[in-house]
ROMAR-882128 format. One record per atom (N, C-alpha, C, O): residue in one letter; x negated, y, z negated. Coordinates in steps of 0.1 Angstrom, whole numbers, padded with zeros to 4 digits, always signed. Layout:
! residues N
AXYZ
...
***
This chain:
! residues 282
X-0099+0235+0123
X-0089+0234+0136
X-0082+0221+0135
X-0089+0211+0133
X-0067+0220+0137
X-0059+0213+0133
X-0058+0200+0143
X-0056+0200+0156
X-0061+0189+0135
X-0061+0179+0143
X-0052+0167+0142
X-0047+0160+0133
X-0051+0165+0158
X-0038+0156+0167
X-0037+0146+0158
X-0048+0141+0154
X-0023+0141+0151
X-0019+0128+0145
X-0016+0119+0159
X-0013+0125+0169
X-0019+0105+0158
X-0019+0094+0167
X-0028+0091+0174
X-0023+0084+0183
X-0035+0092+0175
X-0052+0087+0176
X-0059+0074+0169
X-0067+0067+0175
X-0054+0071+0158
X-0064+0058+0152
X-0061+0053+0149
X-0053+0052+0140
X-0065+0041+0159
X-0064+0030+0162
X-0074+0020+0157
X-0081+0014+0165
X-0074+0018+0144
X-0085+0009+0138
X-0089+0000+0146
X-0080-0002+0154
X-0103-0009+0149
X-0104-0022+0151
X-0109-0030+0142
X-0109-0042+0145
X-0115-0027+0128
X-0120-0036+0120
X-0112-0032+0108
X-0112-0022+0101
X-0104-0046+0105
X-0098-0041+0093
X-0104-0049+0080
X-0111-0058+0082
X-0102-0045+0067
X-0106-0051+0053
X-0095-0054+0044
X-0084-0047+0042
X-0097-0062+0039
X-0087-0065+0023
X-0097-0071+0014
X-0105-0081+0014
X-0093-0061+0005
X-0100-0065-0008
X-0090-0070-0019
X-0081-0065-0025
X-0096-0082-0018
X-0084-0091-0023
X-0084-0085-0039
X-0073-0082-0044
X-0095-0084-0046
X-0097-0084-0054
X-0110-0081-0065
X-0119-0090-0063
X-0114-0070-0074
X-0124-0070-0079
X-0132-0079-0092
X-0141-0077-0100
X-0121-0091-0089
X-0124-0104-0101
X-0133-0109-0094
X-0132-0109-0082
X-0143-0114-0102
X-0154-0120-0094
X-0156-0136-0108
X-0152-0136-0120
X-0163-0146-0103
X-0166-0154-0109
X-0181-0157-0114
X-0182-0164-0124
X-0189-0153-0109
X-0203-0151-0109
X-0205-0135-0119
X-0198-0125-0120
X-0221-0138-0124
X-0217-0126-0132
X-0235-0117-0128
X-0244-0115-0135
X-0233-0115-0116
X-0243-0106-0109
X-0247-0093-0110
X-0240-0083-0110
X-0263-0094-0110
X-0267-0082-0118
X-0267-0069-0109
X-0271-0058-0112
X-0261-0073-0095
X-0266-0060-0084
X-0251-0050-0086
X-0248-0039-0081
X-0243-0056-0093
X-0226-0049-0097
X-0221-0058-0111
X-0224-0068-0118
X-0210-0043-0107
X-0205-0047-0117
X-0190-0049-0120
X-0184-0047-0130
X-0185-0054-0103
X-0173-0059-0103
X-0165-0069-0108
X-0153-0070-0105
X-0175-0079-0119
X-0171-0087-0124
X-0166-0087-0137
X-0159-0096-0142
X-0170-0076-0141
X-0164-0069-0151
X-0151-0069-0154
X-0147-0073-0165
X-0142-0066-0143
X-0124-0065-0139
X-0120-0076-0144
X-0129-0084-0142
X-0115-0079-0149
X-0104-0089-0156
X-0097-0093-0147
X-0098-0104-0141
X-0084-0081-0143
X-0074-0081-0138
X-0069-0073-0131
X-0072-0063-0139
X-0064-0068-0123
X-0058-0055-0116
X-0042-0058-0117
X-0035-0067-0114
X-0040-0045-0123
X-0025-0047-0133
X-0014-0047-0119
X-0004-0054-0121
X-0015-0043-0110
X-0004-0048-0096
X-0012-0054-0085
X-0023-0049-0082
X-0008-0064-0079
X-0015-0069-0064
X-0007-0073-0054
X+0002-0080-0059
X-0006-0072-0042
X+0004-0073-0037
X+0005-0081-0028
X-0005-0081-0021
X+0018-0093-0023
X+0020-0103-0024
X+0010-0105-0010
X+0003-0096-0006
X+0010-0117-0004
X+0003-0116+0013
X+0008-0116+0022
X+0001-0117+0033
X+0023-0115+0023
X+0029-0111+0035
X+0029-0099+0041
X+0032-0097+0053
X+0025-0089+0033
X+0023-0075+0031
X+0013-0072+0044
X+0015-0067+0055
X+0001-0078+0036
X-0013-0077+0046
X-0008-0087+0058
X-0016-0086+0066
X-0002-0093+0061
X+0000-0102+0070
X+0010-0094+0081
X+0009-0094+0093
X+0018-0089+0075
X+0026-0077+0080
X+0021-0065+0087
X+0024-0060+0098
X+0010-0062+0076
X+0001-0052+0084
X-0004-0050+0094
X-0002-0042+0103
X-0013-0063+0091
X-0021-0065+0102
X-0016-0070+0116
X-0022-0067+0126
X-0008-0077+0115
X+0003-0081+0124
X+0007-0067+0133
X+0008-0067+0145
X+0010-0056+0125
X+0016-0044+0126
X+0004-0032+0137
X+0008-0022+0142
X-0005-0035+0137
X-0022-0030+0145
X-0025-0041+0152
X-0030-0052+0149
X-0021-0033+0169
X-0024-0043+0178
X-0037-0037+0185
X-0041-0040+0196
X-0048-0023+0174
X-0062-0025+0182
X-0067-0034+0175
X-0079-0036+0179
X-0062-0044+0163
X-0072-0047+0154
X-0082-0060+0163
X-0077-0065+0174
X-0092-0065+0159
X-0102-0071+0165
X-0107-0082+0154
X-0111-0093+0157
X-0106-0076+0144
X-0116-0080+0130
X-0110-0080+0115
X-0111-0069+0109
X-0105-0088+0111
X-0103-0090+0096
X-0116-0099+0088
X-0121-0110+0088
X-0117-0083+0080
X-0130-0092+0070
X-0126-0091+0055
X-0128-0081+0048
X-0122-0103+0049
X-0114-0105+0037
X-0127-0105+0027
X-0137-0111+0031
X-0127-0099+0015
X-0140-0093+0003
X-0135-0096-0007
X-0123-0100-0008
X-0142-0094-0018
X-0137-0091-0033
X-0148-0080-0037
X-0154-0071-0030
X-0151-0082-0052
X-0156-0096-0063
X-0158-0105-0050
X-0165-0104-0040
X-0150-0113-0055
X-0150-0128-0051
X-0134-0131-0048
X-0126-0135-0056
X-0134-0126-0029
X-0121-0129-0033
X-0113-0145-0030
X-0102-0146-0026
X-0125-0160-0033
X-0118-0172-0035
X-0113-0172-0046
X-0105-0181-0047
X-0116-0163-0060
X-0108-0168-0072
X-0094-0165-0066
X-0088-0170-0076
X-0089-0162-0061
X-0075-0161-0054
X-0078-0168-0040
X-0079-0161-0030
X-0079-0181-0039
X-0078-0184-0027
X-0066-0190-0019
X-0065-0192-0006
X-0058-0192-0029
X-0040-0196-0026
X-0034-0180-0018
X-0028-0179-0007
X-0037-0169-0024
X-0035-0159-0017
X-0042-0157-0004
X-0036-0155+0007
X-0056-0158-0007
X-0062-0157+0009
X-0054-0168+0020
X-0047-0164+0029
X-0056-0181+0017
X-0047-0191+0026
X-0039-0184+0031
X-0040-0181+0043
X-0027-0180+0021
X-0014-0176+0028
X-0018-0160+0040
X-0014-0157+0051
X-0025-0155+0035
X-0032-0145+0046
X-0035-0154+0061
X-0031-0150+0071
X-0042-0164+0060
X-0055-0170+0066
X-0040-0173+0073
X-0040-0167+0084
X-0029-0180+0070
X-0020-0188+0080
X-0013-0185+0085
X-0007-0192+0094
X-0010-0168+0078
X+0000-0162+0086
X-0001-0150+0100
X+0008-0143+0106
X-0018-0151+0099
X-0025-0143+0110
X-0030-0161+0119
X-0039-0158+0128
X-0028-0171+0119
X-0035-0182+0122
X-0031-0181+0140
X-0039-0185+0149
X-0017-0174+0144
X-0016-0174+0160
X-0018-0159+0162
X-0009-0153+0168
X-0029-0151+0158
X-0036-0138+0164
X-0049-0142+0166
X-0056-0148+0157
X-0052-0138+0180
X-0064-0140+0184
X-0072-0126+0179
X-0074-0117+0188
X-0076-0125+0167
X-0080-0120+0154
X-0096-0122+0145
X-0098-0128+0134
X-0105-0116+0152
X-0118-0130+0143
X-0115-0123+0131
X-0114-0111+0130
X-0113-0134+0118
X-0110-0133+0107
X-0125-0142+0097
X-0130-0153+0098
X-0130-0129+0087
X-0141-0132+0081
X-0139-0130+0066
X-0130-0122+0062
X-0147-0139+0057
X-0144-0143+0044
X-0157-0141+0034
X-0163-0150+0029
X-0161-0128+0032
X-0173-0131+0024
X-0176-0133+0011
X-0172-0127+0001
X-0184-0146+0011
X-0182-0154-0003
X-0195-0157-0014
X-0207-0160-0011
X-0191-0156-0026
X-0207-0159-0033
X-0210-0176-0031
X-0221-0182-0033
X-0197-0181-0026
X-0201-0195-0019
X-0191-0208-0034
X-0183-0217-0032
X-0196-0203-0044
X-0194-0214-0055
X-0174-0218-0053
X-0169-0228-0055
X-0170-0210-0049
X-0154-0213-0049
X-0153-0219-0034
X-0143-0222-0030
X-0166-0219-0027
X-0161-0227-0011
X-0163-0239-0008
X-0168-0242+0003
X-0158-0248-0016
X-0156-0259-0022
X-0150-0271-0008
X-0139-0269-0003
X-0156-0281-0005
X-0150-0292+0004
X-0137-0289+0006
X-0133-0284+0017
X-0130-0291-0004
X-0111-0289-0004
X-0109-0274+0005
X-0104-0272+0016
X-0114-0265-0003
X-0110-0255+0007
X-0116-0251+0019
X-0110-0242+0026
X-0129-0255+0025
X-0133-0260+0039
X-0123-0268+0048
X-0120-0264+0059
X-0118-0280+0041
X-0111-0286+0050
X-0094-0281+0048
X-0085-0288+0053
X-0090-0269+0041
X-0079-0262+0044
X-0082-0252+0057
X-0071-0249+0063
X-0094-0248+0062
X-0093-0235+0065
X-0101-0245+0079
X-0093-0242+0088
X-0106-0249+0081
X-0114-0258+0092
X-0104-0259+0107
X-0110-0261+0117
X-0093-0257+0107
X-0086-0254+0118
X-0082-0241+0125
X-0076-0240+0135
X-0089-0229+0117
X-0086-0213+0117
X-0091-0206+0120
X-0088-0194+0120
X-0104-0214+0123
X-0115-0205+0131
X-0122-0195+0121
X-0129-0188+0128
X-0121-0192+0107
X-0122-0190+0101
X-0141-0185+0100
X-0149-0194+0102
X-0144-0175+0099
X-0164-0175+0100
X-0162-0171+0082
X-0153-0163+0077
X-0171-0177+0075
X-0175-0177+0061
X-0192-0170+0059
X-0202-0174+0064
X-0190-0164+0054
X-0206-0155+0053
X-0207-0157+0040
X-0198-0154+0031
X-0220-0163+0036
X-0218-0168+0020
X-0235-0155+0016
X-0245-0152+0022
X-0228-0150+0002
X-0239-0141+0001
X-0249-0145-0011
X-0248-0144-0024
X-0260-0151-0003
X-0278-0151-0014
X-0287-0145-0011
X-0290-0145+0001
X-0292-0140-0020
X-0299-0134-0020
X-0317-0134-0025
X-0326-0126-0025
X-0313-0152-0029
X-0329-0155-0035
X-0323-0173-0032
X-0312-0179-0032
X-0341-0180-0031
X-0339-0191-0032
X-0345-0197-0042
X-0344-0209-0044
X-0350-0190-0048
X-0358-0195-0065
X-0352-0195-0077
X-0349-0185-0084
X-0351-0209-0081
X-0341-0214-0095
X-0340-0208-0102
X-0329-0207-0107
X-0352-0198-0109
X-0355-0192-0117
X-0348-0175-0116
X-0341-0168-0124
X-0352-0171-0102
X-0343-0159-0100
X-0328-0159-0097
X-0320-0150-0101
X-0326-0170-0090
X-0311-0171-0091
X-0304-0166-0103
X-0297-0156-0103
X-0307-0174-0114
X-0303-0171-0130
X-0302-0154-0128
X-0290-0150-0129
X-0310-0143-0125
X-0311-0135-0129
X-0305-0125-0122
X-0301-0114-0126
X-0305-0130-0109
X-0294-0123-0094
X-0279-0125-0100
X-0272-0116-0102
X-0276-0140-0103
X-0262-0141-0101
X-0255-0141-0119
X-0243-0137-0122
X-0266-0145-0128
X-0262-0147-0139
X-0256-0160-0146
X-0251-0161-0157
X-0257-0166-0139
X-0254-0181-0134
X-0258-0190-0129
X-0262-0187-0117
X-0260-0207-0135
X-0270-0210-0131
X-0259-0218-0118
X-0253-0228-0121
X-0258-0215-0109
X-0249-0220-0094
X-0260-0225-0083
X-0258-0235-0076
X-0267-0220-0082
X-0275-0225-0069
X-0270-0235-0065
X-0260-0234-0058
X-0276-0248-0068
X-0273-0261-0064
X-0258-0264-0059
X-0256-0270-0049
X-0247-0258-0069
X-0234-0261-0062
X-0233-0250-0049
X-0224-0252-0040
X-0240-0239-0048
X-0234-0231-0035
X-0243-0237-0025
X-0238-0237-0014
X-0253-0241-0026
X-0262-0247-0016
X-0253-0263-0012
X-0250-0265+0000
X-0251-0270-0020
X-0240-0280-0017
X-0230-0277-0011
X-0226-0285-0002
X-0220-0264-0013
X-0212-0264-0004
X-0212-0256+0010
X-0202-0256+0017
X-0223-0250+0013
X-0229-0241+0022
X-0232-0256+0032
X-0229-0257+0044
X-0239-0265+0023
X-0243-0280+0036
X-0231-0285+0038
X-0231-0292+0048
X-0222-0284+0033
X-0206-0290+0034
X-0201-0280+0051
X-0198-0282+0063
X-0201-0274+0043
X-0197-0258+0055
X-0203-0261+0072
X-0198-0262+0083
X-0218-0262+0066
X-0223-0265+0082
X-0221-0275+0086
X-0219-0275+0099
X-0219-0288+0079
X-0216-0301+0087
X-0199-0305+0088
X-0193-0316+0087
X-0195-0296+0089
X-0178-0294+0090
X-0174-0283+0097
X-0163-0285+0104
X-0181-0270+0099
X-0173-0260+0110
X-0190-0260+0122
X-0202-0265+0123
X-0181-0253+0130
X-0196-0246+0138
X-0202-0239+0135
X-0199-0230+0127
X-0218-0240+0141
X-0226-0232+0139
X-0220-0219+0140
X-0227-0212+0133
X-0214-0214+0143
X-0210-0197+0148
X-0201-0193+0136
X-0198-0181+0135
X-0197-0202+0126
X-0184-0202+0117
X-0194-0199+0101
X-0187-0200+0091
X-0207-0197+0101
X-0215-0200+0092
X-0223-0187+0091
X-0229-0185+0101
X-0225-0178+0081
X-0235-0171+0082
X-0243-0164+0068
X-0235-0163+0058
X-0251-0162+0067
X-0258-0156+0051
X-0261-0140+0052
X-0266-0135+0061
X-0258-0136+0044
X-0260-0124+0039
X-0265-0120+0026
X-0259-0123+0016
X-0277-0113+0027
X-0287-0105+0014
X-0286-0095+0012
X-0286-0087+0021
X-0283-0091-0001
X-0285-0078-0001
X-0300-0072-0009
X-0303-0074-0020
X-0310-0062+0003
X-0320-0060+0000
X-0321-0049-0011
X-0315-0038-0010
X-0327-0051-0019
X-0331-0038-0032
X-0346-0038-0036
X-0351-0050-0037
X-0352-0029-0039
X-0367-0033-0044
X-0373-0043-0050
X-0383-0049-0047
X-0361-0046-0063
X-0364-0061-0071
X-0364-0072-0059
X-0373-0081-0060
X-0356-0072-0048
X-0353-0089-0043
X-0363-0086-0025
X-0363-0096-0017
X-0368-0074-0024
X-0376-0075-0014
X-0384-0091-0008
X-0384-0095+0003
X-0389-0096-0016
X-0397-0110-0017
X-0386-0120-0017
X-0386-0127-0007
X-0378-0121-0024
X-0364-0127-0022
X-0362-0129-0007
X-0364-0140-0001
X-0357-0116-0002
X-0344-0123+0009
X-0361-0122+0020
X-0358-0124+0032
X-0371-0121+0019
X-0382-0125+0031
X-0379-0140+0029
X-0373-0146+0038
X-0383-0147+0016
X-0379-0163+0017
X-0364-0164+0023
X-0364-0169+0034
X-0355-0160+0018
X-0340-0163+0025
X-0341-0160+0039
X-0331-0164+0045
X-0348-0154+0047
X-0346-0150+0066
X-0354-0156+0070
X-0354-0159+0082
X-0369-0163+0059
X-0375-0175+0069
X-0366-0189+0069
X-0364-0195+0079
X-0359-0192+0055
X-0357-0204+0055
X-0343-0204+0064
X-0340-0212+0073
X-0335-0195+0062
X-0323-0196+0081
X-0329-0193+0089
X-0319-0194+0097
X-0336-0189+0095
X-0345-0186+0108
X-0346-0205+0111
X-0340-0210+0120
X-0357-0215+0099
X-0359-0227+0101
X-0348-0234+0102
X-0348-0245+0109
X-0337-0230+0096
X-0324-0240+0096
X-0318-0235+0109
X-0313-0245+0115
X-0316-0225+0114
X-0307-0222+0127
X-0295-0212+0121
X-0285-0211+0128
X-0294-0206+0111
X-0283-0199+0106
X-0283-0182+0104
X-0291-0174+0099
X-0274-0181+0108
X-0275-0160+0114
X-0277-0158+0096
X-0272-0164+0086
X-0285-0147+0097
X-0287-0141+0090
X-0290-0125+0085
X-0299-0120+0091
X-0283-0118+0076
X-0278-0102+0078
X-0285-0101+0062
X-0285-0109+0053
X-0290-0087+0064
X-0293-0079+0053
X-0292-0066+0053
X-0296-0057+0061
X-0286-0064+0041
X-0274-0049+0041
X-0287-0044+0026
X-0293-0051+0018
X-0286-0033+0028
X-0296-0023+0020
X-0283-0021+0008
X-0272-0017+0011
X-0290-0023-0009
X-0285-0018-0018
X-0279-0004-0021
X-0284+0006-0015
X-0270-0001-0027
X-0268+0014-0028
X-0257+0010-0041
X-0251+0000-0043
X-0260+0023-0050
X-0254+0021-0062
X-0242+0026-0064
X-0233+0022-0072
X-0241+0033-0056
X-0224+0040-0058
X-0211+0032-0057
X-0208+0033-0045
X-0200+0025-0063
X-0195+0018-0058
X-0193+0003-0067
X-0184-0004-0070
X-0208+0003-0069
X-0211-0011-0077
X-0217-0013-0084
X-0219-0025-0086
X-0223-0003-0093
X-0229+0005-0107
X-0235-0011-0110
X-0234-0017-0121
X-0241-0016-0098
X-0255-0026-0107
X-0269-0022-0114
X-0269-0010-0118
X-0277-0028-0115
X-0287-0025-0122
X-0300-0031-0115
X-0311-0036-0119
X-0296-0027-0100
X-0309-0028-0090
X-0311-0012-0084
X-0303-0003-0085
X-0324-0012-0079
X-0330-0004-0074
X-0327-0002-0057
X-0331-0011-0048
X-0320+0010-0054
X-0323+0010-0041
X-0336+0014-0036
X-0345+0021-0041
X-0334+0005-0020
X-0350+0009-0013
X-0352+0025-0012
X-0342+0032-0014
X-0362+0032-0009
X-0370+0043-0003
X-0363+0045+0007
X-0360+0035+0014
X-0358+0059+0011
X-0348+0059+0029
X-0360+0059+0032
X-0360+0071+0033
X-0374+0055+0035
X-0385+0058+0043
X-0390+0040+0045
X-0399+0036+0052
X-0381+0031+0037
X-0390+0022+0036
X-0394+0014+0053
X-0388+0015+0064
X-0405+0006+0051
X-0406-0002+0067
X-0407-0021+0064
X-0413-0030+0070
X-0397-0022+0051
X-0392-0037+0047
X-0384-0043+0061
X-0377-0034+0067
X-0384-0051+0064
X-0376-0055+0070
X-0364-0044+0080
X-0352-0044+0081
X-0372-0038+0083
X-0366-0029+0093
X-0357-0032+0104
X-0347-0025+0104
X-0359-0040+0112
X-0355-0051+0122
X-0338-0056+0116
X-0328-0056+0124
X-0339-0060+0099
X-0327-0063+0099
X-0316-0055+0090
X-0307-0062+0086
X-0316-0041+0086
X-0308-0034+0079
X-0309-0021+0085
X-0320-0017+0090
X-0298-0014+0085
X-0297+0000+0091
X-0307+0011+0083
X-0312+0012+0071
X-0308+0017+0096
X-0315+0030+0092
X-0306+0040+0081
X-0294+0037+0077
X-0312+0050+0077
X-0306+0056+0065
X-0302+0072+0070
X-0297+0081+0063
X-0305+0073+0082
X-0301+0081+0088
X-0292+0079+0100
X-0291+0067+0103
X-0284+0092+0110
X-0276+0083+0118
X-0266+0085+0114
X-0264+0088+0102
X-0253+0082+0125
X-0241+0085+0120
X-0230+0075+0111
X-0238+0065+0110
X-0219+0070+0105
X-0215+0064+0100
X-0206+0059+0114
X-0202+0067+0122
X-0203+0046+0114
X-0200+0040+0124
X-0188+0037+0118
X-0181+0032+0127
X-0180+0038+0107
X-0168+0036+0103
X-0157+0043+0106
X-0145+0041+0104
X-0164+0058+0112
X-0150+0067+0119
X-0143+0061+0128
X-0148+0053+0136
X-0129+0065+0125
X-0122+0055+0138
X-0117+0045+0139
X-0106+0043+0143
X-0128+0034+0134
X-0127+0021+0130
X-0123+0013+0124
X-0118+0002+0128
X-0127+0019+0108
X-0122+0007+0099
X-0109+0012+0094
X-0105+0023+0097
X-0103+0003+0083
X-0094+0004+0076
X-0090-0011+0064
X-0087-0023+0064
X-0091+0001+0055
X-0094-0011+0044
X-0082-0008+0036
X-0078+0003+0034
X-0076-0020+0030
X-0062-0022+0023
X-0067-0024+0011
X-0079-0024+0013
X-0065-0025-0002
X-0073-0026-0014
X-0063-0034-0024
X-0053-0035-0017
X-0060-0041-0036
X-0057-0049-0041
X-0044-0046-0046
X-0037-0056-0049
X-0037-0034-0048
X-0026-0030-0051
X-0019-0025-0036
X-0007-0023-0036
X-0027-0024-0024
X-0018-0020-0015
X-0020-0008-0011
X-0014-0004+0000
X-0029+0001-0019
X-0036+0015-0011
X-0041+0011-0003
X-0048+0001-0003
X-0038+0020+0010
X-0047+0018+0023
X-0054+0029+0027
X-0049+0041+0026
X-0066+0027+0030
X-0076+0040+0032
X-0087+0035+0047
X-0091+0024+0051
X-0090+0047+0050
X-0097+0043+0063
X-0111+0032+0058
X-0111+0019+0059
X-0122+0041+0051
X-0132+0030+0047
X-0126+0030+0033
X-0117+0037+0028
X-0135+0020+0027
X-0136+0015+0008
X-0140+0035+0005
X-0134+0040-0004
X-0147+0041+0011
X-0156+0051+0001
X-0146+0063+0009
X-0151+0074+0009
X-0139+0063+0014
X-0124+0073+0015
X-0126+0086+0006
X-0129+0096+0011
X-0124+0084-0008
X-0121+0093-0017
X-0131+0100-0021
X-0131+0110-0028
X-0142+0092-0014
X-0162+0109-0019
X-0157+0114-0010
X-0153+0125-0014
X-0153+0113+0003
X-0151+0126+0014
X-0141+0135+0009
X-0130+0133+0004
X-0148+0147+0010
X-0139+0160+0007
X-0130+0155+0016
X-0131+0150+0027
X-0116+0160+0005
X-0103+0163+0007
X-0097+0153+0011
X-0086+0154+0016
X-0104+0141+0008
X-0097+0130+0013
X-0094+0119+0002
X-0093+0107+0003
X-0093+0129-0010
X-0092+0114-0020
X-0076+0104-0015
X-0075+0091-0014
X-0066+0111-0014
X-0057+0100-0012
X-0057+0091-0005
X-0064+0093+0004
X-0050+0077-0004
X-0050+0068+0004
X-0037+0074+0014
X-0027+0080+0011
X-0041+0069+0027
X-0032+0069+0038
X-0018+0064+0034
X-0008+0067+0041
X-0016+0054+0023
X-0005+0053+0022
X-0006+0039+0015
X-0017+0034+0013
X+0008+0032+0009
X+0008+0018+0006
X+0018+0010+0008
X+0030+0012+0006
X+0013-0003+0013
X+0017-0012+0022
X+0029-0016+0012
X+0027-0016+0000
X+0043-0019+0019
X+0056-0021+0010
X+0063-0010+0009
X+0075-0011+0008
X+0055+0002+0011
X+0063+0019+0006
X+0064+0025+0019
X+0074+0032+0021
X+0053+0024+0031
X+0052+0029+0043
X+0046+0021+0051
X+0037+0013+0048
X+0053+0025+0064
X+0050+0013+0074
X+0038+0020+0080
X+0034+0031+0083
X+0033+0005+0082
X+0016+0009+0088
X+0016+0020+0095
X+0008+0030+0093
X+0026+0020+0107
X+0023+0028+0118
X+0026+0041+0116
X+0019+0049+0122
X+0035+0045+0108
X+0037+0055+0101
X+0025+0064+0093
X+0025+0076+0093
X+0014+0052+0085
X+0002+0057+0079
X-0008+0063+0091
X-0011+0075+0091
X-0013+0054+0101
X-0020+0052+0115
X-0016+0069+0119
X-0026+0077+0119
X-0003+0076+0122
X+0000+0085+0133
X+0000+0094+0126
X+0000+0105+0131
X-0001+0094+0113
X+0004+0108+0101
X-0006+0120+0104
X-0015+0118+0112
X-0005+0127+0101
X-0014+0145+0101
X-0023+0140+0092
X-0035+0139+0096
X-0020+0135+0078
X-0034+0132+0071
X-0043+0119+0075
X-0053+0118+0068
X-0042+0111+0082
X-0043+0101+0088
X-0057+0108+0100
X-0069+0103+0099
X-0054+0118+0108
X-0059+0127+0113
X-0070+0134+0111
X-0081+0133+0117
X-0066+0145+0098
X-0075+0146+0091
X-0088+0141+0085
X-0099+0145+0087
X-0080+0125+0076
X-0092+0118+0073
X-0105+0114+0082
X-0117+0114+0080
X-0098+0112+0094
X-0110+0103+0105
X-0118+0119+0108
X-0130+0122+0106
X-0108+0127+0113
X-0117+0137+0116
X-0128+0142+0102
X-0140+0142+0108
X-0130+0144+0091
X-0136+0144+0080
X-0145+0131+0082
X-0157+0133+0080
X-0141+0120+0086
X-0153+0110+0083
X-0165+0111+0093
X-0177+0108+0089
X-0161+0117+0107
X-0169+0121+0117
X-0179+0127+0108
X-0189+0120+0106
X-0179+0137+0103
X-0191+0145+0091
X-0196+0140+0082
X-0206+0144+0076
X-0189+0127+0079
X-0193+0125+0066
X-0212+0116+0065
X-0217+0108+0073
X-0218+0122+0055
X-0233+0116+0058
X-0234+0110+0043
X-0245+0111+0038
X-0221+0103+0035
X-0227+0094+0022
X-0236+0083+0021
X-0234+0074+0030
X-0244+0081+0014
X-0255+0069+0013
X-0245+0054+0018
X-0249+0047+0027
X-0233+0052+0013
X-0226+0041+0021
X-0227+0041+0033
X-0220+0031+0035
X-0231+0044+0044
X-0229+0042+0056
X-0241+0029+0057
X-0239+0019+0064
X-0251+0032+0049
X-0259+0013+0056
X-0252+0004+0052
X-0257-0007+0054
X-0239+0003+0044
X-0233-0006+0043
X-0229-0016+0055
X-0228-0012+0066
X-0227-0027+0053
X-0226-0036+0066
X-0206-0036+0070
X-0201-0040+0080
X-0199-0030+0061
X-0190-0023+0065
X-0188-0014+0071
X-0179-0014+0079
X-0195-0005+0069
X-0200+0006+0079
X-0207+0009+0087
X-0208+0020+0092
X-0216-0003+0091
X-0223-0004+0105
X-0215-0008+0115
X-0219-0009+0127
***
């Protein structure tokens, strides 16, 4: 059945700044990326977000997005006058007091990725001895920003069940919002082991492996080089390998109202890939 173009009005936008990372986490292999051949300018991201009136959230991710914190700051300041909720997911190492001071008036929400609070386990998880630095930065964020501007996210795998439970309890005691995401192999290529689908561990905090993906008709994702997809995993969907377009080449509204965009959104309604348990797809 032919799909009617013009109905795609995404609300949840994602900007993948770069896959580069300053840690060496065992849960993914993004840190192996040294540099992208081409990265778009911040102004193109700003123009794209401004060109989507339906947008209510922008999540800035990596790799570690703050490896390019000047680029991130350009995007944030370029959108400062919009009533859009902006989130940065960070490993916390580069979320320094200096950076926090520069964003404190921009209403940004900071999500610290913390999978363990055990010093030795931290070294295994992160590949670096950065625990004190991250927790010190987190303490500064909490002392500087409003409570609702900071949260912690943990990745739950067979190897981290006990660790994540400790992080969850610590967050409860500290009054910090805590979210949990299932580990998936595809797209991350780390050495952790996904939980079985029938797991009962922390089921109140993670997405069930069954049910539909919430990203359909909602998500829009910008890649480091300006390619635009619905969700980051769109190329895995049959017949949806190509991007909707590329920033700086095709106007964002032309992408959203194209026949191809309508076909991709329609294909997403039937998608049942494992990545639906990721937070970006919930």
